[in-house]
C-alpha angles and dihedrals in degrees: 000000000000119000093258091050090049092050091051092046093047094048092047092049093046093049091051095044095045089051094046102037103019130250100272100050094044112093129202086245089057089052092048092050093048091047093048094238136113116270088240089062090056092051092046090058098034116026092202143357095267089056090052091049091049090052090052091050092049090052092050091046090053089052091052092048090051094053091040092057091043090054093044091054091056093067113092097204127031095252088051094054096077099068098053090042092053093044089051093051092049091045089057090047090051092050090052098034095131092061100038093096087058090060094045090059095042095085091062098038106037104093100177106139094220094048121107107181117229096359093126090056093044092049090048092050089050091051094048091047093049089054088056092048091049089051090053094243101108133055116261104256127148101276094221092052090046091048092053091047092047092047091049091050092052093043090050090049091050091051091048091051093047090060088060108015097187129130094246090051090047090054093049094047096047094046092047092049093048090052091045091052091049093049093045103044111019117091 
């Protein structure tokens, strides 16, 4: 198996095992066995379990940024961009519901020194918001402050939905968040 194939297999196995067994009881040897690679291969790519967990989180964050931008681009006017973006984020969370708790704990458990959880999402939110400010549609607020507030609103909504992951709850949370975003950021 080539290095890229090993990395993909290791990350897929780790994601599944962490979700099924939990982070703490899963060993790097368990991950290697499930991935069909030698344990040394795991350690060559990921020096420790927190680094592996951080890599999983970065991959998930990139997925969320992709769907977030896709949703954002569906809105025709800036005020109308929030609802499809939020629906897209929650759609991705629903598709990956079984592993969402893994990413909620990552912030506390991923100890990689160069890892700043959620910064890709926060930077993307800041960029999208700045575009709306430049277009005259959004209030002038420091984009980094706004991005952290926007991220916290979505994260809180995700946590609220995860306590009752039903379709009716999903509808209420996404509609409430979209309205909250409009009231908070649109001129």
